C-alpha positions in Angstrom: 16.8 11.7 -51.1 13.2 12.2 -49.7 11.2 15.4 -50.9 9.4 17.9 -48.4 6.2 16.8 -49.7 6.9 13.2 -49.1 8.0 13.8 -45.6 5.0 15.9 -44.9 2.6 13.6 -46.4 4.5 10.6 -44.1 4.2 12.6 -41.0 0.6 13.8 -41.6 -0.5 10.2 -42.4 1.1 9.0 -39.0 -0.5 11.5 -37.1 -3.5 11.0 -38.7 -3.5 7.1 -37.8 -2.7 8.0 -34.2 -5.8 10.4 -34.0 -8.0 7.8 -35.5 -6.7 4.9 -33.0 -7.1 7.4 -30.0 -10.5 8.5 -31.0 -11.5 4.8 -31.3 -10.2 3.8 -27.9 -12.0 6.5 -26.4 -15.1 5.5 -28.0 -14.7 1.6 -26.8 -13.7 2.9 -23.1 -16.8 5.0 -23.0 -18.9 2.1 -24.3 -17.4 -0.3 -21.6 -17.4 2.1 -18.8 -19.7 1.4 -15.6 -22.0 4.2 -16.4 -22.6 2.7 -19.9 -25.8 0.9 -21.0 -23.7 -1.8 -22.4 -24.1 -5.1 -21.3 -20.4 -6.2 -21.8 -18.4 -5.5 -18.6 -14.6 -5.1 -19.1 -11.9 -6.3 -16.3 -10.1 -3.2 -14.7 -6.8 -4.9 -15.0 -6.5 -6.4 -18.4 -9.4 -4.8 -20.4 -10.6 -8.5 -21.5 -14.2 -9.2 -21.7 -15.5 -11.3 -18.8 -18.0 -13.1 -20.8 -17.4 -15.4 -23.6 -14.9 -14.3 -26.4 -15.8 -13.7 -29.9 -14.0 -15.4 -32.5 -11.1 -13.6 -34.3 -12.4 -14.1 -37.9 -16.0 -12.8 -36.9 -14.4 -9.9 -34.7 -11.9 -8.7 -37.1 -13.7 -9.0 -40.3 -17.0 -7.7 -38.8 -18.4 -5.4 -41.6 -19.9 -2.5 -39.1 -16.2 -2.3 -37.7 -14.6 -2.1 -41.2 -17.3 0.5 -42.4 -16.8 2.6 -39.2 -12.9 2.5 -39.8 -13.1 3.4 -43.0 -15.3 6.4 -42.5 -13.2 7.6 -39.6 -10.0 7.3 -41.7 -11.7 9.2 -44.7 -13.0 11.8 -42.3 -9.1 12.3 -41.3 -8.2 12.9 -44.9 -6.4 9.4 -45.1 -7.5 6.2 -46.4 -6.0 3.2 -44.9 -5.2 -0.1 -46.7 -6.9 -3.2 -45.6 -3.7 -4.2 -43.9 -3.6 -1.1 -41.7 -7.2 -1.4 -41.0 -6.7 -4.9 -39.6 -3.7 -3.6 -37.4 -5.5 -0.6 -36.4 -8.3 -2.8 -34.9 -6.0 -4.9 -33.3 -4.6 -2.1 -31.2 -8.0 -0.6 -30.6 -9.9 -3.8 -29.4 -8.2 -6.7 -27.5 -11.2 -9.2 -28.1 -9.2 -11.1 -30.4 -6.9 -12.1 -27.6 -6.9 -15.5 -26.1 -8.3 -17.4 -29.3 -6.8 -20.6 -31.1 -6.1 -18.3 -34.3 -3.9 -15.5 -33.3 -3.6 -14.0 -36.8 -7.0 -12.5 -38.0 -8.1 -13.6 -41.3 -8.1 -10.3 -43.0 -4.6 -9.7 -42.0 -3.6 -13.2 -44.0 -5.8 -11.8 -47.1 -4.1 -8.6 -47.5 -0.5 -9.4 -46.4 1.0 -9.1 -50.0 -1.0 -6.0 -50.7 1.3 -3.1 -51.5 4.1 -4.1 -49.3 6.5 -1.6 -50.4 4.3 1.1 -50.2 3.2 0.3 -46.5 6.7 -0.5 -45.2 6.6 2.8 -43.2 3.2 2.5 -41.9 3.7 -1.1 -41.0 6.9 -0.3 -38.9 4.9 2.5 -37.3 2.1 0.0 -36.3 4.6 -2.3 -35.0 6.2 0.1 -32.8 3.2 1.5 -31.3 2.5 -0.9 -28.6 5.9 0.2 -26.8 4.6 3.8 -26.5 1.4 2.6 -24.7 2.7 1.5 -21.2 1.5 4.8 -19.4 -1.8 4.6 -20.7 -4.4 4.8 -17.7 -7.1 2.3 -17.1 -9.3 5.0 -18.0 -8.0 5.2 -21.6 -6.0 8.5 -21.4 -4.6 9.7 -24.4 -0.8 10.0 -25.4 0.9 13.3 -24.2 2.4 15.5 -26.5 5.7 14.0 -26.0 4.4 10.4 -26.3 2.9 11.3 -29.8 6.4 13.0 -30.8 8.0 9.6 -29.8 5.5 7.6 -31.7 6.4 9.7 -34.8 10.2 9.8 -34.4 10.0 6.1 -34.3 8.3 5.7 -37.6 10.8 8.4 -39.2 13.6 6.4 -37.6 12.5 3.7 -40.2 12.1 6.3 -42.7 15.8 7.1 -42.2 16.7 3.8 -43.3 15.4 4.2 -46.8 17.9 7.3 -47.3 21.2 6.9 -49.0 24.3 5.7 -46.9 25.9 8.9 -46.5 23.0 10.7 -45.8 21.4 8.5 -43.1 25.0 8.1 -41.5 25.3 11.6 -41.4 21.8 11.8 -39.4 22.8 9.3 -37.2 26.1 10.8 -36.2 24.6 14.0 -35.5 22.0 12.6 -33.2 24.3 10.7 -31.4 26.7 13.4 -30.9 23.9 15.4 -29.7 22.5 12.9 -27.1 26.3 12.1 -26.0 26.6 15.6 -25.1 23.2 16.1 -23.0 23.7 12.7 -21.2 27.4 13.6 -20.2 26.8 16.9 -18.9 23.6 15.9 -17.3 25.2 13.1 -15.3 28.5 14.7 -15.0 30.3 11.9 -16.7 32.9 13.5 -19.0 34.1 12.3 -22.4 31.6 9.6 -22.3 29.7 7.8 -24.9 26.0 6.6 -24.9 24.3 3.3 -25.8 20.8 2.7 -25.9 19.5 -0.9 -24.9 17.0 -2.7 -27.3 13.3 -2.2 -26.0 12.4 -5.4 -24.1 9.5 -6.8 -22.2 10.6 -5.6 -18.8 12.9 -2.8 -17.5 15.0 -5.7 -16.0 15.9 -7.1 -19.4 16.6 -3.8 -20.9 19.0 -3.1 -18.0 20.4 -6.4 -18.7 21.1 -5.5 -22.4 23.2 -2.5 -20.9 25.1 -4.6 -18.7 25.8 -7.0 -21.6 27.2 -4.1 -23.6 29.5 -3.0 -20.7 30.7 -6.6 -20.6 31.4 -6.2 -24.5 33.3 -3.1 -23.9 35.3 -4.9 -21.0 36.5 -7.7 -22.9 37.6 -5.3 -25.8 39.4 -3.4 -23.2 40.9 -6.3 -21.5 41.7 -8.7 -24.3 42.1 -6.3 -27.1 41.6 -7.5 -30.5 42.5 -11.0 -29.6 38.8 -11.4 -28.5 37.6 -10.5 -31.6 39.8 -12.5 -33.8 40.4 -15.6 -31.7 37.3 -15.9 -29.6 37.6 -18.2 -26.6 41.0 -19.1 -27.6 42.0 -15.7 -26.1 40.6 -16.8 -22.6 42.9 -19.8 -22.8 46.0 -17.8 -23.7 45.4 -14.6 -21.4 43.4 -16.4 -18.7 39.5 -16.9 -18.2 37.4 -14.0 -17.5 36.0 -13.5 -14.3 32.7 -11.5 -13.7 32.0 -10.3 -10.0 28.1 -9.4 -9.2 26.7 -7.6 -6.3 24.3 -9.6 -4.1 22.2 -6.2 -4.3 21.6 -7.0 -8.2 18.2 -8.7 -8.5 18.9 -10.3 -11.7 20.1 -13.4 -13.0 22.9 -12.9 -15.4 24.9 -16.2 -15.1 22.8 -18.0 -18.1 22.7 -14.8 -20.1 26.5 -14.2 -19.9 27.4 -17.7 -20.7 25.1 -17.9 -23.9 26.3 -14.5 -25.3 30.1 -14.5 -24.2 30.9 -17.9 -23.4 31.8 -16.5 -19.9 31.2 -19.4 -17.1 33.1 -17.8 -14.0 30.4 -15.5 -12.4 30.8 -14.8 -9.0 28.2 -13.5 -6.9 30.0 -11.8 -4.0 29.4 -12.3 -0.3 27.2 -9.9 1.8 28.4 -7.7 4.0 26.9 -9.0 7.4 24.4 -6.7 8.9 20.8 -6.9 10.4 19.2 -6.2 6.9 21.4 -8.7 5.0 18.6 -11.2 4.9 16.8 -8.6 3.0 19.1 -6.9 0.7 23.0 -7.2 1.0 25.9 -5.0 -0.1 29.2 -6.1 -1.4 31.8 -7.3 1.5 34.8 -5.5 0.1 37.1 -7.6 2.3 35.7 -10.8 1.1 36.0 -9.6 -2.3 39.7 -8.7 -1.9 40.3 -12.2 -0.8 38.3 -13.6 -3.9 40.3 -11.6 -6.2 43.5 -12.8 -4.6 42.4 -16.4 -4.9 41.5 -15.8 -8.7 44.6 -13.9 -9.7 46.7 -16.9 -8.0 44.6 -19.5 -10.1 45.6 -17.4 -13.3 42.1 -16.1 -13.9 41.4 -12.7 -15.4 39.2 -10.3 -13.3 37.0 -8.6 -16.4 34.4 -6.5 -14.6 32.6 -5.9 -11.4 28.9 -5.0 -11.6 28.1 -2.7 -8.6 24.7 -1.1 -7.5 24.4 2.4 -6.2 20.7 2.9 -4.8 19.2 -0.7 -4.4 15.6 -1.3 -5.4 14.4 -2.5 -1.8 16.5 -0.5 0.4 18.1 2.1 -1.4 21.6 1.0 -0.2 24.8 1.6 -1.8 27.9 -0.8 -2.6 30.8 0.9 -1.3 32.5 2.2 -4.6 35.2 4.0 -3.1 36.7 1.0 -1.4 36.4 -1.2 -4.6 38.2 1.6 -6.6 40.9 1.3 -3.7 40.9 -2.3 -4.4 41.3 -2.1 -8.0 44.2 0.3 -7.6 46.1 -1.9 -5.3 45.5 -5.3 -6.9 44.6 -5.6 -10.3 42.5 -3.6 -13.0 39.1 -4.4 -14.1 36.3 -2.7 -15.4 33.9 -1.2 -13.1 30.0 -1.0 -14.1 27.5 0.3 -11.9 23.7 0.6 -12.2 20.8 1.8 -9.6 18.4 4.8 -8.6 21.2 6.7 -6.7 22.8 7.7 -10.2 20.0 10.1 -10.5 21.5 12.3 -7.8 24.1 13.2 -10.2 21.9 15.4 -12.0 21.2 17.9 -9.1 21.7 21.4 -9.7 23.9 21.1 -6.7 25.0 17.4 -6.2 27.1 15.9 -3.3 30.9 16.7 -4.4 31.7 13.2 -3.0 29.4 11.3 -4.9 30.2 13.1 -8.1 34.1 12.4 -7.4 33.5 8.8 -6.7 31.0 7.8 -9.5 32.9 9.6 -12.1 35.9 7.2 -11.8 33.8 4.2 -12.8 34.0 2.9 -16.4 30.1 2.7 -17.4 26.7 3.1 -15.6 23.2 2.0 -16.7 20.1 3.7 -15.5 16.5 3.6 -16.6 16.1 7.5 -16.8 12.9 6.5 -19.0 11.2 5.5 -16.1 12.5 8.3 -14.0 10.8 10.8 -16.4 7.5 8.7 -17.1 8.2 7.9 -20.5 9.1 4.3 -20.7 8.8 4.0 -24.4 12.5 5.4 -24.7 15.4 3.3 -24.2 17.2 2.3 -21.2 20.8 4.4 -21.1 24.3 3.2 -20.6 27.0 5.6 -20.5 30.6 4.3 -20.7 34.1 5.6 -21.2 35.8 5.6 -24.3 37.5 2.2 -25.3 40.3 1.9 -27.7 39.2 0.3 -30.9 35.4 0.4 -30.2 33.2 2.6 -32.6 29.5 2.6 -32.2 27.4 1.2 -35.3 25.0 3.3 -37.4 22.3 1.3 -35.5 23.5 2.1 -32.2 23.7 5.6 -33.1 20.2 5.7 -34.9 18.7 3.9 -31.6 19.7 7.4 -29.9 16.8 9.2 -31.7 14.0 8.8 -29.1 16.4 10.6 -26.4 17.1 13.2 -28.7 13.4 14.1 -29.2 12.7 13.7 -25.4 15.8 15.7 -24.4 14.7 18.4 -26.9 11.3 18.4 -25.9 12.0 18.5 -22.2 15.3 20.2 -22.1 17.7 19.6 -19.4 16.2 22.1 -16.8 12.6 20.1 -17.0 14.6 16.7 -16.5 16.6 18.1 -13.5 13.2 19.4 -12.1 11.5 16.3 -12.6 14.3 14.2 -10.8 14.6 16.8 -7.9 10.9 16.8 -7.2 11.1 13.1 -6.8 13.7 13.1 -4.5 11.7 16.2 -2.7 8.8 13.8 -2.3 11.0 11.4 -1.0 12.2 13.7 1.9 8.6 15.1 2.5 7.5 11.3 3.1 10.5 10.6 5.1 9.8 13.7 7.5 6.0 12.6 7.8 6.8 8.9 8.5 9.2 10.1 11.1 6.7 12.0 13.3 4.6 8.7 13.4 6.0 6.5 16.2 3.7 3.6 15.2 5.7 3.5 11.8 8.8 1.6 11.4 11.1 2.7 8.5 13.2 -0.2 7.7 16.8 0.2 7.8 16.7 3.7 9.6 17.4 3.3 13.2 16.5 6.9 14.0 14.1 8.2 11.8 13.7 11.6 13.3 17.4 12.3 13.4 17.7 11.0 9.8 15.2 13.1 8.6 16.5 16.1 10.3 19.9 15.3 8.6 18.2 15.1 5.2 16.4 18.3 5.7 19.8 20.1 6.5 21.2 18.6 3.4 23.9 16.5 5.4 22.3 13.3 3.7 20.8 12.8 0.2 17.1 11.9 0.6 16.7 8.2 0.2 15.7 7.1 -3.3 13.3 4.2 -1.8 11.5 4.1 1.4 10.5 1.0 3.2 7.8 1.1 6.0 5.5 -0.8 7.9 3.5 -1.0 11.3 6.1 -1.2 14.1 4.5 -3.9 15.8 6.6 -4.4 19.1 5.5 -7.9 19.8 7.5 -9.5 16.9 10.8 -7.8 18.4 10.1 -8.8 21.9 9.7 -12.6 20.6 12.7 -12.2 18.4 14.7 -11.1 21.3 13.3 -14.1 23.5 13.7 -16.8 21.1 17.7 -15.5 20.7 18.2 -15.2 24.4 16.7 -19.0 24.7 19.1 -20.3 21.9 22.1 -18.5 23.5 21.4 -20.0 26.9 21.3 -23.5 25.4 17.6 -23.9 26.7 15.7 -27.2 26.3 14.0 -28.2 23.0 10.5 -27.6 24.2 11.1 -24.2 25.6 12.8 -23.2 22.0 9.8 -24.9 20.1 7.1 -22.8 22.1 9.2 -19.4 21.4 9.3 -20.2 17.8 5.8 -21.1 17.8 5.0 -17.8 19.6 7.4 -15.9 17.0 5.7 -17.3 13.8 2.3 -16.5 15.4 3.4 -12.7 16.1 5.0 -12.6 12.6 1.7 -13.7 11.1 -0.4 -11.1 13.1 2.0 -8.7 12.0 1.4 -9.4 8.4 -2.4 -9.4 8.8 -2.0 -5.8 10.2 0.0 -4.5 7.4 -2.2 -6.1 5.1 -5.1 -4.5 6.5 -3.5 -1.2 6.2 -2.5 -1.9 2.5 -6.3 -2.4 1.8 -7.4 0.8 3.7 -4.4 2.9 2.5 -3.3 1.9 -1.1 -6.9 2.6 -2.9 -6.7 6.3 -1.9 -2.7 6.6 -2.7 -2.7 5.6 -6.4 -0.8 9.0 -7.3 2.2 8.0 -5.1 2.6 4.5 -6.6 3.1 3.2 -3.5 2.8 -0.9 -3.2 3.6 -3.6 -0.6 6.4 -6.0 -0.9 7.1 -9.4 0.8 11.0 -8.8 2.5 10.9 -12.1 3.7 12.5 -13.4 7.0 11.3 -11.7 10.3 10.2 -8.9 8.3 7.3 -9.7 6.5 5.0 -7.3 4.8 6.0 -3.9 3.9 5.2 -0.6 1.9 7.5 0.6 -0.6 7.5 4.2 -1.9 10.0 4.9 -4.9 9.2 8.4 -6.2 11.8 8.1 -9.0 9.7 5.2 -10.4 6.3 6.8 -10.2 6.4 10.5 -9.5 6.5 11.6 -13.2 4.1 9.0 -14.5 1.3 9.8 -11.9 2.4 13.7 -11.7 2.9 13.1 -7.8 3.2 16.4 -5.7 3.9 17.4 -2.1 -0.1 17.4 -1.5 -0.4 13.8 -2.4 2.4 12.8 0.1 0.8 15.2 3.0 -2.7 13.7 2.5 -1.1 10.2 2.9 0.6 11.1 5.9 -2.5 12.2 7.4 -4.6 9.3 6.3 -1.8 7.1 7.7 -1.9 8.9 11.0 -5.5 8.4 11.6 -5.6 4.7 10.7 -2.5 3.9 12.8 -4.7 5.0 16.0 -7.1 2.1 15.0 -4.4 -0.4 14.8 -2.8 0.5 18.1 -6.2 0.3 19.7 -6.9 -3.1 18.3 -3.5 -4.3 19.2 -3.8 -3.0 22.9 -7.3 -4.8 23.0 -6.0 -7.8 21.7 -3.5 -8.1 24.5 -6.6 -7.6 26.8 -8.7 -9.8 25.2 -7.8 -12.9 26.9 -8.1 -11.2 30.2 -11.6 -11.1 30.0 -12.3 -14.9 29.6 -13.0 -15.2 33.3 -15.8 -12.5 33.2 -17.5 -14.4 30.4 -17.4 -18.2 30.8 -19.9 -18.9 27.8 -17.1 -17.5 25.4 -14.1 -19.3 24.2 -11.2 -17.6 22.5 -10.4 -19.7 19.5 -7.3 -19.1 17.2 -8.0 -17.9 13.6 -5.9 -16.9 10.5 -5.9 -14.1 8.1 -7.7 -11.6 10.4 -6.1 -8.6 11.7 -8.7 -7.9 14.0 -8.9 -8.3 17.9 -9.6 -12.0 17.5 -12.3 -14.6 17.6 -14.7 -16.3 20.4 -17.2 -18.9 20.2 -20.2 -18.9 22.4 -20.5 -22.4 23.8 -24.0 -23.6 24.6 -24.6 -24.9 27.9 -25.4 -28.3 26.8 -21.7 -28.9 25.2 -20.0 -26.9 28.0 -18.8 -30.2 29.8 -17.2 -31.3 26.6 -13.6 -30.3 25.6 -13.3 -28.7 22.5 -10.7 -31.2 20.8 -13.6 -33.9 21.6 -16.2 -32.4 19.8 -18.1 -34.7 17.5 -19.8 -33.6 14.3 -23.1 -33.3 15.8 -21.7 -30.7 18.6 -19.7 -29.0 16.0 -23.0 -28.3 14.0 -24.8 -27.4 16.8 -21.9 -24.5 18.0 -21.6 -23.4 14.4 -25.3 -22.7 13.8 -25.9 -21.0 17.0 -22.8 -19.0 16.2 -23.7 -18.1 13.0 -27.1 -16.8 14.0 -25.2 -14.9 16.8 -23.2 -13.1 14.1 -26.2 -12.5 12.0 -27.8 -10.6 14.7 -24.5 -8.8 15.9 -24.0 -7.2 12.4 -27.2 -5.7 12.4 -25.6 -3.5 15.6 -22.2 -3.4 14.5 -20.7 -4.1 11.0 -17.4 -4.9 12.1 -18.5 -8.2 13.5 -17.8 -11.1 11.1 -18.2 -14.8 11.0 -15.2 -17.0 10.6 -14.0 -20.7 10.7 -11.8 -22.1 13.3 -9.8 -24.7 11.4 -8.4 -26.1 14.5 -11.8 -27.4 15.9 -13.9 -27.1 12.7 -16.4 -24.7 14.0 -17.8 -21.3 13.0 -17.1 -18.6 15.6 -17.4 -14.7 15.9 -14.6 -12.4 14.8 -14.1 -9.1 16.2 -12.9 -6.3 13.9 -10.7 -3.5 14.3 -11.3 -1.4 17.3 -11.1 2.5 17.5 -11.0 2.6 21.4 -9.8 0.0 23.4 -12.1 1.2 26.3 -15.0 -0.3 24.2 -13.7 -3.8 24.5 -15.5 -4.8 27.5 -18.8 -3.6 26.1 -18.4 -5.5 22.9 -17.6 -8.8 24.7 -20.3 -8.4 27.1 -22.8 -7.8 24.2 -21.6 -11.0 22.5 -22.2 -13.1 25.5 -25.7 -11.5 26.1 -26.8 -12.1 22.7 -25.5 -15.6 22.8 -27.5 -16.3 26.1 -30.6 -14.6 24.4 -30.3 -16.8 21.5 -29.8 -20.0 23.5 -32.9 -19.3 25.5 -35.1 -18.2 22.9 -38.1 -20.2 22.0 -36.8 -20.9 18.7 -33.9 -22.6 20.2 -35.9 -25.0 22.4 -38.1 -25.7 19.6 -35.2 -26.7 17.3 -33.9 -28.6 20.3 -37.4 -30.5 21.0 -37.1 -31.3 17.2 -33.7 -32.9 17.5 -34.8 -35.0 20.5 -37.8 -36.3 18.6 -35.6 -37.2 15.8 -33.4 -39.1 18.3 -36.2 -40.9 19.8 -37.5 -41.8 16.3 -33.9 -43.1 15.4 -33.8 -45.3 18.5 -36.9 -47.1 17.8 -36.2 -47.6 14.4 -32.7 -49.1 15.8 -34.6 -51.2 18.2 -37.1 -52.6 15.3 -34.3 -53.5 13.1 -32.3 -55.3 15.9 -35.3 -57.3 16.8 -36.1 -58.4 13.2 -32.4 -59.3 13.0 -32.7 -61.4 16.0 -35.8 -63.3 14.7 -34.0 -64.1 11.6 -30.9 -65.4 13.1 -32.9 -67.7 15.6 -35.4 -68.8 12.9 -39.0 -69.5 12.8 -38.9 -73.0 14.6 -38.0 -71.4 17.9 -40.9 -68.9 17.5 -43.6 -71.7 17.9 -45.0 -72.0 21.5 -44.0 -75.9 22.1 -41.7 -76.4 19.2 -39.6 -73.3 20.4 -38.9 -75.0 23.8 -37.9 -78.3 22.5 -35.4 -76.5 20.0 -34.3 -74.3 22.6 -33.7 -77.4 25.1 -31.9 -79.5 22.3 -29.9 -76.4 21.0 -29.7 -73.8 23.6 -29.1 -69.9 22.7 -25.8 -68.2 23.8 -26.0 -65.2 26.5 -24.9 -62.9 23.7 -27.6 -63.8 21.0 -30.2 -63.8 24.1 -29.2 -60.0 24.9 -31.2 -57.3 23.4 -29.3 -53.9 23.6 -31.3 -51.1 24.5 -30.8 -47.8 23.1 -29.9 -44.3 24.9 -30.0 -40.8 23.3 -27.4 -38.5 24.5 -28.6 -35.0 24.6 -25.2 -33.4 25.0 -23.8 -35.1 22.1 -26.8 -35.6 20.1 -25.5 -39.3 19.4 -27.4 -42.5 19.6 -25.5 -45.0 22.1 -26.3 -48.6 23.0 -27.2 -49.1 26.6 -24.0 -51.8 27.3 -21.7 -49.0 26.1 -23.3 -46.4 28.3 -23.3 -48.9 31.3 -19.7 -49.8 30.5 -18.5 -45.9 30.5 -20.4 -45.6 33.6 -18.6 -48.4 35.3 -15.3 -47.3 34.4 -16.1 -43.6 35.4 -16.7 -44.8 39.0 -13.0 -46.3 39.0 -11.1 -43.4 37.2 -12.4 -40.0 36.8 -12.0 -38.7 32.9 -9.4 -36.4 32.3 -9.9 -33.0 30.3 -7.2 -32.4 27.9 -5.7 -29.1 27.8 -2.7 -29.2 25.5 -3.2 -25.5 23.9 -2.6 -22.9 26.6 -3.7 -20.2 24.2 -7.6 -21.5 24.3 -8.7 -20.9 28.0 -11.7 -23.4 27.7 -11.0 -24.8 31.1 -11.9 -22.0 33.4 -14.8 -21.3 31.2 -16.0 -24.8 31.5 -15.7 -24.6 35.3 -17.7 -21.5 35.7 -20.5 -22.7 33.5 -20.8 -25.7 36.0 -21.1 -23.5 38.9 -24.0 -21.4 37.1 -27.6 -22.6 37.5 -28.7 -24.5 34.2 -31.1 -22.3 32.0 -32.6 -25.4 30.6 -32.2 -29.2 30.9 -32.5 -29.8 27.2 -30.7 -27.3 24.8 -29.6 -27.4 21.3 -29.2 -25.5 18.1 -30.9 -22.1 17.5 -31.3 -21.1 14.1 -33.0 -22.0 10.6 -31.5 -23.0 7.5 -32.4 -19.5 5.7 -30.9 -17.5 8.3 -27.6 -19.8 8.6 -27.3 -19.3 4.9 -27.6 -15.6 4.8 -25.3 -15.0 8.2 -22.6 -17.2 6.5 -21.4 -14.7 4.2 -18.5 -12.9 5.6 -17.8 -9.1 5.3 -14.7 -7.1 5.7 -14.8 -4.8 8.7 -14.5 -1.1 7.6 -11.2 0.6 8.4 -12.6 2.7 11.3 -14.8 0.0 13.0 -17.3 1.4 15.2 -17.8 -0.3 18.6 -21.2 -1.1 19.9 
């Protein structure tokens, strides 16, 4: 039996170690802060040095660190053994990660030192990483509750050292106390609690809770036969079948096969709805048919795993219908999980919810996540099962929750859960007042929010919202209409292409919103998810998962709603300007609209110099593309000095650089912006710098033509031989062996100013002859790019110069090619 002095000394040593570690972490974070003079920079995500890593041996066994560790340990009144100094440094610093040697040398050297004496401390240090998930990136210290949980985890190992009767008594008392707290809190009478073993993720911990429910279901359905006969009980009484809700985003098939030998795991069909492609609920009618088929086949329904409060849409499986089916057809264990279980803790919960959920057999929920203490285990509540008794280890695993419930009290826990639902209610009200916002899964947001505020509905556990891009819905409906009317394949293909373009642009808009909103909304834990199908990117707000951790309150939600309202005006103006963008092509014939990806702005144009105006964009050669790209890069360079929302981009379709318009705060400014681009382009094209570069291009072309002619003449002389070059002998040889007409023909060279290419004159003459017979056709297979009308108008305008080319120097091109993201509130020129 432990003495009071031993316990006091143990607790003092644990708290001293925690204080030492936190002090060193704080010093380390200050040394690597942006304002520090240290040359080392830390990654904001991982905390790892960006520079080369030091070797594990040199890092861990460095003398200055060891002396510092000893000094700090001595200052706290505790002298740490070498093995704990090594573990302490591993927790404080992560620069030993990623090396080939994963175990520090010093740890190997002292691993045998005072093993019995250090058992408690070693367990404490081993448990410590599980209590740091809530540490912020700024190195925030453990809260008082977190410190208490760390200490209790160490004392949990100390309890194992007590006598059998003593530790059993402690474990039973803790277990009974936690049972009482959770049974009352979740209104689940006569229940027993099970705490899942800590896993790498919450999902794996929840899976362990589901596994415990299946173990109870096997004991309830097969009795003692399962424990004594194993799989033979399945043969005698029928193979067990596990039914899983389609809303459970977890693969349990392999887990059940390896842990329990259960092969029949049925993912139940989804209830058909518009949102079933995102997240489905159990179709209870189809489940009833499947149940009849399994019973007819001699199988034994074991358990159904339902979801109440799904992680994406917050939907609920119809548990009441499933209970009716169980009562009519066959008995099976009913287990639920999900975030809506938290609503049972309300001071005045929904009576229907309590009545229905109190009839299930077990439930698993991550209440530690809801309360902001992820170091505590996931909890499973279940009905009593005959023949089942919790083991000593299962009872002792409830120690963290005894500490947490004693520290927080039931009232505090209820306050934290109700605060999360209040934040959801306020966010719902704010989003419903913004017509440009679509709340996925809510048909009439205003009416739904009013009903929630009148307590007719419970506030949703999760809100999925996005920009309501109407063009997507129109494109979807148009595509459906064509399919129903059995239109030709070409029309359907065009509709599909249009739909994909609209879906992509909708994603770009929401991604732009994400980059502007999320950095200022970290206190709410809002993130973006990919919904798939025709829904794309959307925002996800789940206050149950983040409110307690980030101390979220109503002011955070209200600030977010105000920010979203302001930024939506910019998005609406941009979308309206994008629709009018193509209408301006006739007013500015020198500009061509180009398709561009990964861009939420108005669109992109390419200024076409008059020297290239007669060439179809699809027929541009490499030199023409270079001319166009250089001119547009210089154009962007000058535009950005006036308006930072302009950016350079690359049109992959034609392989040229273009001018990208950013977001627009007022659609009325669109015409002036396009006019400025057109005028700036003409100014550059007519500038002396442009003419000088074009003259240099012509000079290079003439030199290339002369060089080609010289080489061809040398080749001709070599082929004819020296005898033909002599005055008299050459005539005799030519009479004896005349030359062919092809060998006598010397092809001239022509330099095409439009293409910048060298051409042989016979090719040019043949092209001219053919053009007299059949005029060339201009291909226009892409209707989204109106280059044909622009080319026609350019022909009508007087030419500014008979010889024009590219207009930029290499240094300016390099400096202007760097692309910058436009600001959220892009100012128009």
